[in-house]
ChimeraX commands (.cxc) that place a marker at each C-alpha (Angstrom):
marker #1 position 89.39,-26.53,127.08 radius 0.5
marker #1 position 92.85,-25.37,125.97 radius 0.5
marker #1 position 94.38,-21.98,126.81 radius 0.5
marker #1 position 93.67,-20.53,123.35 radius 0.5
marker #1 position 90.03,-21.58,123.58 radius 0.5
marker #1 position 89.65,-20.14,127.08 radius 0.5
marker #1 position 91.17,-16.82,126.03 radius 0.5
marker #1 position 88.82,-16.71,123.04 radius 0.5
marker #1 position 85.79,-17.19,125.29 radius 0.5
marker #1 position 87.01,-14.53,127.74 radius 0.5
marker #1 position 87.52,-12.01,124.92 radius 0.5
marker #1 position 84.10,-12.77,123.47 radius 0.5
marker #1 position 82.46,-12.21,126.86 radius 0.5
marker #1 position 84.31,-8.93,127.35 radius 0.5
marker #1 position 83.39,-7.83,123.84 radius 0.5
marker #1 position 79.70,-8.40,124.52 radius 0.5
marker #1 position 79.35,-6.34,127.72 radius 0.5
marker #1 position 82.72,-4.82,128.54 radius 0.5
marker #1 position 82.98,-6.85,131.75 radius 0.5
marker #1 position 82.60,-10.44,132.89 radius 0.5
marker #1 position 82.25,-12.25,136.22 radius 0.5
marker #1 position 84.13,-15.30,137.40 radius 0.5
marker #1 position 80.82,-17.15,137.75 radius 0.5
marker #1 position 79.87,-16.43,134.12 radius 0.5
marker #1 position 83.24,-17.63,132.91 radius 0.5
marker #1 position 83.00,-20.74,135.07 radius 0.5
marker #1 position 79.79,-21.69,133.27 radius 0.5
marker #1 position 81.10,-20.84,129.80 radius 0.5
marker #1 position 84.56,-22.34,130.13 radius 0.5
marker #1 position 83.89,-25.27,132.48 radius 0.5
marker #1 position 87.21,-24.75,134.25 radius 0.5
marker #1 position 88.19,-24.20,137.86 radius 0.5
marker #1 position 88.07,-20.68,139.29 radius 0.5
marker #1 position 91.82,-20.92,139.94 radius 0.5
marker #1 position 92.45,-21.58,136.24 radius 0.5
marker #1 position 90.16,-18.71,135.23 radius 0.5
marker #1 position 91.91,-16.33,137.64 radius 0.5
marker #1 position 95.27,-17.25,136.11 radius 0.5
marker #1 position 93.87,-16.59,132.63 radius 0.5
marker #1 position 92.52,-13.21,133.69 radius 0.5
marker #1 position 95.82,-12.27,135.32 radius 0.5
marker #1 position 97.67,-13.20,132.13 radius 0.5
marker #1 position 95.35,-11.00,130.04 radius 0.5
marker #1 position 95.67,-8.20,132.58 radius 0.5
marker #1 position 99.47,-8.30,132.22 radius 0.5
marker #1 position 98.98,-8.00,128.46 radius 0.5
marker #1 position 97.02,-4.79,129.03 radius 0.5
marker #1 position 93.72,-6.13,127.67 radius 0.5
marker #1 position 91.66,-6.08,130.86 radius 0.5
marker #1 position 91.70,-4.94,134.47 radius 0.5
marker #1 position 90.65,-7.06,137.41 radius 0.5
marker #1 position 87.60,-5.99,139.41 radius 0.5
marker #1 position 85.96,-7.64,142.40 radius 0.5
marker #1 position 84.57,-10.96,141.21 radius 0.5
marker #1 position 85.64,-10.60,137.59 radius 0.5
marker #1 position 87.26,-8.32,135.02 radius 0.5
marker #1 position 86.50,-5.43,132.68 radius 0.5
marker #1 position 87.85,-4.51,129.27 radius 0.5
marker #1 position 90.59,-1.89,129.11 radius 0.5
marker #1 position 89.54,1.13,127.06 radius 0.5
marker #1 position 91.71,2.58,124.29 radius 0.5
marker #1 position 92.41,5.61,126.49 radius 0.5
marker #1 position 93.67,3.42,129.33 radius 0.5
marker #1 position 95.71,1.30,126.93 radius 0.5
marker #1 position 97.34,4.32,125.29 radius 0.5
marker #1 position 98.15,5.85,128.67 radius 0.5
marker #1 position 99.76,2.60,129.78 radius 0.5
marker #1 position 101.83,2.44,126.61 radius 0.5
marker #1 position 103.21,5.93,127.24 radius 0.5
marker #1 position 104.66,4.77,130.54 radius 0.5
marker #1 position 106.93,2.26,128.83 radius 0.5
marker #1 position 108.06,1.16,125.41 radius 0.5
marker #1 position 105.05,1.25,123.05 radius 0.5
marker #1 position 106.67,-1.53,121.04 radius 0.5
marker #1 position 106.00,-3.88,123.95 radius 0.5
marker #1 position 102.30,-3.92,123.10 radius 0.5
marker #1 position 102.86,-5.69,119.79 radius 0.5
marker #1 position 106.43,-6.87,120.22 radius 0.5
marker #1 position 109.02,-5.21,117.98 radius 0.5
marker #1 position 107.92,-2.26,115.86 radius 0.5
marker #1 position 107.28,-3.46,112.31 radius 0.5
marker #1 position 110.10,-1.46,110.75 radius 0.5
marker #1 position 112.59,-2.98,113.20 radius 0.5
marker #1 position 111.27,-6.49,112.73 radius 0.5
marker #1 position 111.52,-6.10,108.95 radius 0.5
marker #1 position 115.29,-5.76,109.22 radius 0.5
marker #1 position 115.76,-8.97,111.19 radius 0.5
marker #1 position 116.78,-12.04,109.16 radius 0.5
marker #1 position 115.77,-10.19,106.00 radius 0.5
marker #1 position 117.39,-12.62,103.55 radius 0.5
marker #1 position 115.71,-15.64,105.17 radius 0.5
marker #1 position 112.35,-13.90,105.13 radius 0.5
marker #1 position 112.68,-13.08,101.44 radius 0.5
marker #1 position 113.38,-16.73,100.62 radius 0.5
marker #1 position 110.48,-17.89,102.79 radius 0.5
marker #1 position 108.10,-15.39,101.19 radius 0.5
marker #1 position 109.05,-16.50,97.69 radius 0.5
marker #1 position 108.62,-20.17,98.58 radius 0.5
marker #1 position 105.25,-19.56,100.21 radius 0.5
marker #1 position 104.00,-17.69,97.14 radius 0.5
marker #1 position 104.63,-20.83,95.10 radius 0.5
marker #1 position 101.81,-22.50,97.05 radius 0.5
marker #1 position 99.24,-20.11,95.56 radius 0.5
marker #1 position 97.18,-21.23,92.58 radius 0.5
marker #1 position 96.10,-18.79,89.87 radius 0.5
marker #1 position 92.79,-16.97,90.46 radius 0.5
marker #1 position 92.22,-18.36,93.94 radius 0.5
marker #1 position 91.22,-16.48,97.09 radius 0.5
marker #1 position 93.71,-16.35,99.94 radius 0.5
marker #1 position 94.07,-14.61,103.28 radius 0.5
marker #1 position 97.40,-13.06,104.24 radius 0.5
marker #1 position 97.85,-11.90,107.82 radius 0.5
marker #1 position 100.12,-8.95,108.53 radius 0.5
marker #1 position 103.78,-9.62,109.21 radius 0.5
marker #1 position 107.32,-8.89,108.07 radius 0.5
marker #1 position 107.64,-12.35,106.51 radius 0.5
marker #1 position 104.22,-12.56,104.85 radius 0.5
marker #1 position 105.00,-9.18,103.28 radius 0.5
marker #1 position 107.82,-10.86,101.34 radius 0.5
marker #1 position 105.25,-12.92,99.42 radius 0.5
marker #1 position 103.85,-9.87,97.64 radius 0.5
marker #1 position 106.34,-9.40,94.77 radius 0.5
marker #1 position 105.84,-13.04,93.78 radius 0.5
marker #1 position 102.03,-12.86,93.56 radius 0.5
marker #1 position 101.93,-10.60,90.49 radius 0.5
marker #1 position 100.24,-12.21,87.51 radius 0.5
marker #1 position 98.34,-14.85,89.49 radius 0.5
marker #1 position 95.06,-12.93,89.50 radius 0.5
marker #1 position 94.46,-13.58,93.19 radius 0.5
marker #1 position 91.80,-12.19,95.48 radius 0.5
marker #1 position 93.57,-11.37,98.76 radius 0.5
marker #1 position 92.01,-10.55,102.12 radius 0.5
marker #1 position 94.55,-9.01,104.47 radius 0.5
marker #1 position 94.79,-7.21,107.80 radius 0.5
marker #1 position 97.98,-5.38,106.81 radius 0.5
marker #1 position 98.22,-1.91,105.30 radius 0.5
marker #1 position 101.80,-2.73,104.25 radius 0.5
marker #1 position 100.52,-5.67,102.21 radius 0.5
marker #1 position 97.75,-3.53,100.70 radius 0.5
marker #1 position 100.35,-1.00,99.55 radius 0.5
marker #1 position 102.48,-3.74,97.98 radius 0.5
marker #1 position 99.60,-5.44,96.17 radius 0.5
marker #1 position 97.66,-2.42,94.86 radius 0.5
marker #1 position 100.08,-1.77,91.95 radius 0.5
marker #1 position 99.49,-5.34,90.72 radius 0.5
marker #1 position 96.69,-4.79,88.24 radius 0.5
marker #1 position 95.30,-8.31,88.34 radius 0.5
marker #1 position 95.31,-8.70,92.12 radius 0.5
marker #1 position 92.05,-7.88,93.91 radius 0.5
marker #1 position 92.63,-6.69,97.47 radius 0.5
marker #1 position 90.18,-6.79,100.39 radius 0.5
marker #1 position 90.99,-5.38,103.81 radius 0.5
marker #1 position 89.20,-6.17,107.04 radius 0.5
marker #1 position 87.60,-3.33,108.98 radius 0.5
marker #1 position 88.55,-2.22,112.46 radius 0.5
marker #1 position 91.04,-0.04,114.29 radius 0.5
marker #1 position 94.46,0.76,112.83 radius 0.5
marker #1 position 97.35,-0.16,115.14 radius 0.5
marker #1 position 100.26,1.95,113.86 radius 0.5
marker #1 position 102.98,-0.06,115.61 radius 0.5
marker #1 position 102.41,-2.87,113.11 radius 0.5
marker #1 position 100.27,-0.98,110.56 radius 0.5
marker #1 position 97.53,-3.59,110.85 radius 0.5
marker #1 position 93.75,-3.27,111.08 radius 0.5
marker #1 position 92.18,-5.29,113.89 radius 0.5
marker #1 position 88.71,-5.58,115.37 radius 0.5
marker #1 position 87.88,-5.34,119.06 radius 0.5
marker #1 position 87.25,-8.64,120.83 radius 0.5
marker #1 position 84.00,-10.33,119.91 radius 0.5
marker #1 position 83.39,-8.36,116.66 radius 0.5
marker #1 position 83.54,-9.64,113.11 radius 0.5
marker #1 position 83.07,-7.47,110.02 radius 0.5
marker #1 position 83.08,-10.33,107.48 radius 0.5
marker #1 position 81.64,-13.38,109.29 radius 0.5
marker #1 position 80.78,-15.21,106.07 radius 0.5
marker #1 position 84.22,-14.92,104.45 radius 0.5
marker #1 position 86.21,-18.14,104.01 radius 0.5
marker #1 position 89.23,-18.99,101.89 radius 0.5
marker #1 position 91.09,-22.12,100.83 radius 0.5
marker #1 position 94.37,-20.88,102.28 radius 0.5
marker #1 position 95.67,-18.61,105.04 radius 0.5
marker #1 position 99.26,-17.37,105.15 radius 0.5
marker #1 position 100.41,-16.04,108.51 radius 0.5
marker #1 position 103.58,-15.29,110.42 radius 0.5
marker #1 position 104.45,-15.98,114.04 radius 0.5
marker #1 position 106.07,-14.30,117.00 radius 0.5
marker #1 position 107.12,-17.71,118.30 radius 0.5
marker #1 position 106.45,-21.39,117.71 radius 0.5
marker #1 position 106.80,-24.16,120.28 radius 0.5
marker #1 position 105.11,-27.27,121.57 radius 0.5
marker #1 position 102.26,-25.11,122.83 radius 0.5
marker #1 position 101.55,-23.89,119.31 radius 0.5
marker #1 position 101.89,-20.65,117.39 radius 0.5
marker #1 position 101.87,-17.53,119.55 radius 0.5
marker #1 position 101.77,-13.76,119.16 radius 0.5
marker #1 position 102.95,-11.16,121.70 radius 0.5
marker #1 position 99.58,-9.44,122.02 radius 0.5
marker #1 position 96.24,-10.99,122.95 radius 0.5
marker #1 position 94.20,-8.82,120.57 radius 0.5
marker #1 position 96.42,-9.77,117.64 radius 0.5
marker #1 position 96.19,-13.43,118.68 radius 0.5
marker #1 position 92.39,-13.28,118.85 radius 0.5
marker #1 position 92.16,-11.61,115.43 radius 0.5
marker #1 position 94.38,-14.26,113.86 radius 0.5
marker #1 position 92.34,-17.05,115.46 radius 0.5
marker #1 position 89.34,-15.77,113.52 radius 0.5
marker #1 position 91.37,-16.07,110.30 radius 0.5
marker #1 position 92.45,-19.61,111.20 radius 0.5
marker #1 position 88.82,-20.58,111.70 radius 0.5
marker #1 position 88.00,-19.38,108.18 radius 0.5
marker #1 position 90.77,-21.21,106.31 radius 0.5
marker #1 position 90.81,-24.70,104.87 radius 0.5
marker #1 position 94.60,-24.75,105.01 radius 0.5
marker #1 position 96.88,-22.82,107.37 radius 0.5
marker #1 position 100.36,-21.98,106.07 radius 0.5
marker #1 position 102.81,-20.43,108.54 radius 0.5
marker #1 position 105.86,-18.44,107.44 radius 0.5
marker #1 position 108.51,-18.34,110.15 radius 0.5
marker #1 position 112.29,-18.11,110.03 radius 0.5
marker #1 position 114.24,-20.48,112.23 radius 0.5
marker #1 position 114.86,-17.86,114.94 radius 0.5
marker #1 position 111.14,-17.96,115.84 radius 0.5
marker #1 position 111.71,-21.30,117.58 radius 0.5
marker #1 position 114.00,-19.74,120.17 radius 0.5
marker #1 position 112.03,-16.81,121.57 radius 0.5
marker #1 position 109.78,-16.42,124.65 radius 0.5
marker #1 position 106.18,-17.61,124.59 radius 0.5
marker #1 position 103.14,-15.36,124.12 radius 0.5
marker #1 position 99.42,-15.69,123.49 radius 0.5
marker #1 position 98.37,-18.82,121.66 radius 0.5
marker #1 position 96.79,-18.40,118.21 radius 0.5
marker #1 position 96.49,-22.09,117.38 radius 0.5
marker #1 position 97.90,-25.48,118.31 radius 0.5
marker #1 position 100.66,-27.07,116.27 radius 0.5
marker #1 position 98.26,-29.64,114.83 radius 0.5
marker #1 position 96.13,-26.78,113.42 radius 0.5
marker #1 position 99.03,-25.81,111.14 radius 0.5
marker #1 position 99.09,-27.63,107.81 radius 0.5
marker #1 position 102.31,-26.27,106.30 radius 0.5
marker #1 position 105.24,-24.36,107.78 radius 0.5
marker #1 position 107.75,-22.61,105.52 radius 0.5
marker #1 position 111.09,-21.83,107.18 radius 0.5
marker #1 position 114.80,-21.62,106.41 radius 0.5
marker #1 position 117.62,-24.13,106.60 radius 0.5
marker #1 position 118.62,-22.97,110.07 radius 0.5
marker #1 position 115.82,-24.93,111.73 radius 0.5
marker #1 position 117.16,-27.56,114.12 radius 0.5
marker #1 position 116.50,-31.27,113.76 radius 0.5
marker #1 position 114.70,-31.23,117.12 radius 0.5
marker #1 position 112.27,-28.59,115.92 radius 0.5
marker #1 position 111.70,-30.46,112.67 radius 0.5
marker #1 position 110.84,-33.59,114.65 radius 0.5
marker #1 position 108.48,-31.53,116.80 radius 0.5
marker #1 position 106.65,-30.32,113.69 radius 0.5
marker #1 position 106.57,-33.75,112.09 radius 0.5
marker #1 position 105.15,-35.22,115.28 radius 0.5
marker #1 position 102.26,-32.75,115.07 radius 0.5
marker #1 position 101.58,-33.62,111.43 radius 0.5
marker #1 position 102.94,-30.33,110.05 radius 0.5
marker #1 position 104.48,-30.40,106.58 radius 0.5
marker #1 position 107.77,-28.50,106.69 radius 0.5
marker #1 position 109.11,-26.72,103.61 radius 0.5
marker #1 position 112.69,-25.42,103.66 radius 0.5
marker #1 position 113.19,-22.26,101.60 radius 0.5
marker #1 position 116.61,-22.06,99.96 radius 0.5
marker #1 position 118.38,-20.27,97.14 radius 0.5
marker #1 position 117.44,-21.56,93.70 radius 0.5
marker #1 position 119.77,-21.70,90.74 radius 0.5
marker #1 position 119.07,-18.88,88.28 radius 0.5
marker link #1:1,2 radius 0.2
marker link #1:2,3 radius 0.2
marker link #1:3,4 radius 0.2
marker link #1:4,5 radius 0.2
marker link #1:5,6 radius 0.2
marker link #1:6,7 radius 0.2
marker link #1:7,8 radius 0.2
marker link #1:8,9 radius 0.2
marker link #1:9,10 radius 0.2
marker link #1:10,11 radius 0.2
marker link #1:11,12 radius 0.2
marker link #1:12,13 radius 0.2
marker link #1:13,14 radius 0.2
marker link #1:14,15 radius 0.2
marker link #1:15,16 radius 0.2
marker link #1:16,17 radius 0.2
marker link #1:17,18 radius 0.2
marker link #1:18,19 radius 0.2
marker link #1:19,20 radius 0.2
marker link #1:20,21 radius 0.2
marker link #1:21,22 radius 0.2
marker link #1:22,23 radius 0.2
marker link #1:23,24 radius 0.2
marker link #1:24,25 radius 0.2
marker link #1:25,26 radius 0.2
marker link #1:26,27 radius 0.2
marker link #1:27,28 radius 0.2
marker link #1:28,29 radius 0.2
marker link #1:29,30 radius 0.2
marker link #1:30,31 radius 0.2
marker link #1:31,32 radius 0.2
marker link #1:32,33 radius 0.2
marker link #1:33,34 radius 0.2
marker link #1:34,35 radius 0.2
marker link #1:35,36 radius 0.2
marker link #1:36,37 radius 0.2
marker link #1:37,38 radius 0.2
marker link #1:38,39 radius 0.2
marker link #1:39,40 radius 0.2
marker link #1:40,41 radius 0.2
marker link #1:41,42 radius 0.2
marker link #1:42,43 radius 0.2
marker link #1:43,44 radius 0.2
marker link #1:44,45 radius 0.2
marker link #1:45,46 radius 0.2
marker link #1:46,47 radius 0.2
marker link #1:47,48 radius 0.2
marker link #1:48,49 radius 0.2
marker link #1:49,50 radius 0.2
marker link #1:50,51 radius 0.2
marker link #1:51,52 radius 0.2
marker link #1:52,53 radius 0.2
marker link #1:53,54 radius 0.2
marker link #1:54,55 radius 0.2
marker link #1:55,56 radius 0.2
marker link #1:56,57 radius 0.2
marker link #1:57,58 radius 0.2
marker link #1:58,59 radius 0.2
marker link #1:59,60 radius 0.2
marker link #1:60,61 radius 0.2
marker link #1:61,62 radius 0.2
marker link #1:62,63 radius 0.2
marker link #1:63,64 radius 0.2
marker link #1:64,65 radius 0.2
marker link #1:65,66 radius 0.2
marker link #1:66,67 radius 0.2
marker link #1:67,68 radius 0.2
marker link #1:68,69 radius 0.2
marker link #1:69,70 radius 0.2
marker link #1:70,71 radius 0.2
marker link #1:71,72 radius 0.2
marker link #1:72,73 radius 0.2
marker link #1:73,74 radius 0.2
marker link #1:74,75 radius 0.2
marker link #1:75,76 radius 0.2
marker link #1:76,77 radius 0.2
marker link #1:77,78 radius 0.2
marker link #1:78,79 radius 0.2
marker link #1:79,80 radius 0.2
marker link #1:80,81 radius 0.2
marker link #1:81,82 radius 0.2
marker link #1:82,83 radius 0.2
marker link #1:83,84 radius 0.2
marker link #1:84,85 radius 0.2
marker link #1:85,86 radius 0.2
marker link #1:86,87 radius 0.2
marker link #1:87,88 radius 0.2
marker link #1:88,89 radius 0.2
marker link #1:89,90 radius 0.2
marker link #1:90,91 radius 0.2
marker link #1:91,92 radius 0.2
marker link #1:92,93 radius 0.2
marker link #1:93,94 radius 0.2
marker link #1:94,95 radius 0.2
marker link #1:95,96 radius 0.2
marker link #1:96,97 radius 0.2
marker link #1:97,98 radius 0.2
marker link #1:98,99 radius 0.2
marker link #1:99,100 radius 0.2
marker link #1:100,101 radius 0.2
marker link #1:101,102 radius 0.2
marker link #1:102,103 radius 0.2
marker link #1:103,104 radius 0.2
marker link #1:104,105 radius 0.2
marker link #1:105,106 radius 0.2
marker link #1:106,107 radius 0.2
marker link #1:107,108 radius 0.2
marker link #1:108,109 radius 0.2
marker link #1:109,110 radius 0.2
marker link #1:110,111 radius 0.2
marker link #1:111,112 radius 0.2
marker link #1:112,113 radius 0.2
marker link #1:113,114 radius 0.2
marker link #1:114,115 radius 0.2
marker link #1:115,116 radius 0.2
marker link #1:116,117 radius 0.2
marker link #1:117,118 radius 0.2
marker link #1:118,119 radius 0.2
marker link #1:119,120 radius 0.2
marker link #1:120,121 radius 0.2
marker link #1:121,122 radius 0.2
marker link #1:122,123 radius 0.2
marker link #1:123,124 radius 0.2
marker link #1:124,125 radius 0.2
marker link #1:125,126 radius 0.2
marker link #1:126,127 radius 0.2
marker link #1:127,128 radius 0.2
marker link #1:128,129 radius 0.2
marker link #1:129,130 radius 0.2
marker link #1:130,131 radius 0.2
marker link #1:131,132 radius 0.2
marker link #1:132,133 radius 0.2
marker link #1:133,134 radius 0.2
marker link #1:134,135 radius 0.2
marker link #1:135,136 radius 0.2
marker link #1:136,137 radius 0.2
marker link #1:137,138 radius 0.2
marker link #1:138,139 radius 0.2
marker link #1:139,140 radius 0.2
marker link #1:140,141 radius 0.2
marker link #1:141,142 radius 0.2
marker link #1:142,143 radius 0.2
marker link #1:143,144 radius 0.2
marker link #1:144,145 radius 0.2
marker link #1:145,146 radius 0.2
marker link #1:146,147 radius 0.2
marker link #1:147,148 radius 0.2
marker link #1:148,149 radius 0.2
marker link #1:149,150 radius 0.2
marker link #1:150,151 radius 0.2
marker link #1:151,152 radius 0.2
marker link #1:152,153 radius 0.2
marker link #1:153,154 radius 0.2
marker link #1:154,155 radius 0.2
marker link #1:155,156 radius 0.2
marker link #1:156,157 radius 0.2
marker link #1:157,158 radius 0.2
marker link #1:158,159 radius 0.2
marker link #1:159,160 radius 0.2
marker link #1:160,161 radius 0.2
marker link #1:161,162 radius 0.2
marker link #1:162,163 radius 0.2
marker link #1:163,164 radius 0.2
marker link #1:164,165 radius 0.2
marker link #1:165,166 radius 0.2
marker link #1:166,167 radius 0.2
marker link #1:167,168 radius 0.2
marker link #1:168,169 radius 0.2
marker link #1:169,170 radius 0.2
marker link #1:170,171 radius 0.2
marker link #1:171,172 radius 0.2
marker link #1:172,173 radius 0.2
marker link #1:173,174 radius 0.2
marker link #1:174,175 radius 0.2
marker link #1:175,176 radius 0.2
marker link #1:176,177 radius 0.2
marker link #1:177,178 radius 0.2
marker link #1:178,179 radius 0.2
marker link #1:179,180 radius 0.2
marker link #1:180,181 radius 0.2
marker link #1:181,182 radius 0.2
marker link #1:182,183 radius 0.2
marker link #1:183,184 radius 0.2
marker link #1:184,185 radius 0.2
marker link #1:185,186 radius 0.2
marker link #1:186,187 radius 0.2
marker link #1:187,188 radius 0.2
marker link #1:188,189 radius 0.2
marker link #1:189,190 radius 0.2
marker link #1:190,191 radius 0.2
marker link #1:191,192 radius 0.2
marker link #1:192,193 radius 0.2
marker link #1:193,194 radius 0.2
marker link #1:194,195 radius 0.2
marker link #1:195,196 radius 0.2
marker link #1:196,197 radius 0.2
marker link #1:197,198 radius 0.2
marker link #1:198,199 radius 0.2
marker link #1:199,200 radius 0.2
marker link #1:200,201 radius 0.2
marker link #1:201,202 radius 0.2
marker link #1:202,203 radius 0.2
marker link #1:203,204 radius 0.2
marker link #1:204,205 radius 0.2
marker link #1:205,206 radius 0.2
marker link #1:206,207 radius 0.2
marker link #1:207,208 radius 0.2
marker link #1:208,209 radius 0.2
marker link #1:209,210 radius 0.2
marker link #1:210,211 radius 0.2
marker link #1:211,212 radius 0.2
marker link #1:212,213 radius 0.2
marker link #1:213,214 radius 0.2
marker link #1:214,215 radius 0.2
marker link #1:215,216 radius 0.2
marker link #1:216,217 radius 0.2
marker link #1:217,218 radius 0.2
marker link #1:218,219 radius 0.2
marker link #1:219,220 radius 0.2
marker link #1:220,221 radius 0.2
marker link #1:221,222 radius 0.2
marker link #1:222,223 radius 0.2
marker link #1:223,224 radius 0.2
marker link #1:224,225 radius 0.2
marker link #1:225,226 radius 0.2
marker link #1:226,227 radius 0.2
marker link #1:227,228 radius 0.2
marker link #1:228,229 radius 0.2
marker link #1:229,230 radius 0.2
marker link #1:230,231 radius 0.2
marker link #1:231,232 radius 0.2
marker link #1:232,233 radius 0.2
marker link #1:233,234 radius 0.2
marker link #1:234,235 radius 0.2
marker link #1:235,236 radius 0.2
marker link #1:236,237 radius 0.2
marker link #1:237,238 radius 0.2
marker link #1:238,239 radius 0.2
marker link #1:239,240 radius 0.2
marker link #1:240,241 radius 0.2
marker link #1:241,242 radius 0.2
marker link #1:242,243 radius 0.2
marker link #1:243,244 radius 0.2
marker link #1:244,245 radius 0.2
marker link #1:245,246 radius 0.2
marker link #1:246,247 radius 0.2
marker link #1:247,248 radius 0.2
marker link #1:248,249 radius 0.2
marker link #1:249,250 radius 0.2
marker link #1:250,251 radius 0.2
marker link #1:251,252 radius 0.2
marker link #1:252,253 radius 0.2
marker link #1:253,254 radius 0.2
marker link #1:254,255 radius 0.2
marker link #1:255,256 radius 0.2
marker link #1:256,257 radius 0.2
marker link #1:257,258 radius 0.2
marker link #1:258,259 radius 0.2
marker link #1:259,260 radius 0.2
marker link #1:260,261 radius 0.2
marker link #1:261,262 radius 0.2
marker link #1:262,263 radius 0.2
marker link #1:263,264 radius 0.2
marker link #1:264,265 radius 0.2
marker link #1:265,266 radius 0.2
marker link #1:266,267 radius 0.2
marker link #1:267,268 radius 0.2
marker link #1:268,269 radius 0.2
view
């Protein structure tokens, strides 16, 4: 079982009872206790759980908020959204426009929250889409488009990124599926697509499981940042839209995993 799958099982167990034992995880995950301990320690460092004798328990919102006050609250979800929006803005705008071209009129799509996926919104007007999103920013951009029908998942609002996420193990719309998911990334490497926070990663895994096609929007700088919590493996990504700054080595990495790479560039007017 891969890291992403193990983390998913751990979060599901914690969501069910609020705590989990090493023995229970050993049965569910079929991994060594040493591996499970490393996984728990990694999640503890992310602020999701605390270690107890023989297992772990879920961190409450009160504990999480108190921990955030001791340091930079942006660390919980990476950069604050407003700061991230300014980074590589021109590349993100090109990527968003190119990704929007993959949408077909009147289809249903899922768009995960992110500074790059947000750039799709102006180019979706007139397509008559039904859009499920986790992002309040995307909701605000799409609502003025009369023909676009917007759905938002339920859960807790995380103001750092202005997204709505569910606690581990919960699912408001378990029967919802869509032909296409558009999502961003904190980083991409041989280990797959990662996010800086384990709750965000778990929420996006649920979206990946519901999509027939996964389209990732990521500017070329996302290939040169530290790792995080795995959302999905490279081979789970169908299409990646990026900018011309991507290196040949990273393009070969994507091609080797069967990922179609689309380079967004300026188009003649």
